[in-house]
C-alpha positions in Angstrom: -127.4 -22.5 27.9 -129.7 -25.2 29.3 -131.4 -22.6 31.5 -132.0 -20.3 28.5 -133.7 -23.1 26.6 -135.9 -23.9 29.6 -136.9 -20.3 30.2 -137.7 -19.9 26.5 -139.9 -23.0 26.6 -141.7 -21.9 29.8 -142.3 -18.5 28.3 -143.7 -20.0 25.1 -146.1 -22.1 27.1 -147.3 -19.1 29.0 -148.0 -17.1 25.9 -149.8 -19.9 24.0 -152.5 -18.5 21.7 -156.1 -19.7 21.9 -157.8 -20.8 18.7 -161.5 -20.2 19.1 -164.2 -22.2 17.4 -166.5 -20.7 14.8 -169.7 -21.5 12.9 -168.9 -22.2 9.2 -172.5 -22.7 8.0 -176.1 -23.1 9.3 -178.4 -25.4 7.3 -182.2 -25.5 7.8 -185.5 -25.3 6.0 -187.1 -21.9 5.9 -190.8 -21.0 6.3 -191.3 -21.8 2.6 -189.8 -25.3 2.9 -186.6 -24.3 1.0 -183.3 -25.8 2.2 -181.0 -22.9 3.2 -177.3 -23.0 3.7 -176.5 -19.8 5.4 -172.9 -18.6 5.8 -171.6 -17.6 9.3 -171.8 -13.9 8.3 -175.6 -14.1 8.2 -176.7 -12.9 11.6 -180.5 -13.5 11.4 -182.1 -16.9 10.7 -185.8 -17.8 10.3 -185.8 -21.6 10.4 -188.9 -23.7 10.3 -186.9 -26.9 11.1 -184.0 -28.0 13.3 -180.8 -26.1 12.5 -177.7 -28.0 11.6 -174.4 -26.2 12.4 -171.2 -26.9 10.6 -168.4 -25.9 12.9 -164.7 -25.3 12.7 -163.4 -25.9 16.2 -160.3 -24.6 17.8 -157.6 -26.5 19.5 -159.6 -27.0 22.7 -162.3 -28.9 20.8 -165.1 -27.4 22.9 -167.9 -25.6 21.1 -170.5 -23.4 22.8 -173.7 -22.5 21.0 -175.9 -19.8 22.3 -179.2 -18.9 20.6 -181.0 -15.7 21.6 -184.2 -14.0 20.5 -184.2 -10.5 19.1 -185.4 -9.4 22.6 -182.1 -10.8 24.1 -183.8 -13.8 25.8 -181.6 -16.9 25.7 -183.3 -19.9 24.1 -180.4 -22.3 24.1 -177.0 -22.2 25.6 -175.0 -25.5 25.3 -171.4 -26.6 25.3 -170.1 -29.8 23.6 -167.8 -32.3 25.3 -164.2 -32.7 24.4 -163.8 -34.5 21.0 
């Protein structure tokens, strides 16, 4: 019985589920100076100020943000440290 509990615990650890991070909201001023709070479903942003991201992080507590131009050129690719 002890062996069954041990095997079950090891199998559970091996099949742990990852919880990815996601962007909840992006906040910035647009080209008209209006404060925008864009939901994560909005794919294209046109900021005229720094963008503040509100994130929901997963269990690993690492967040990677990658910003690309419409041409596919990577402008920013950064990963946070563990929190």
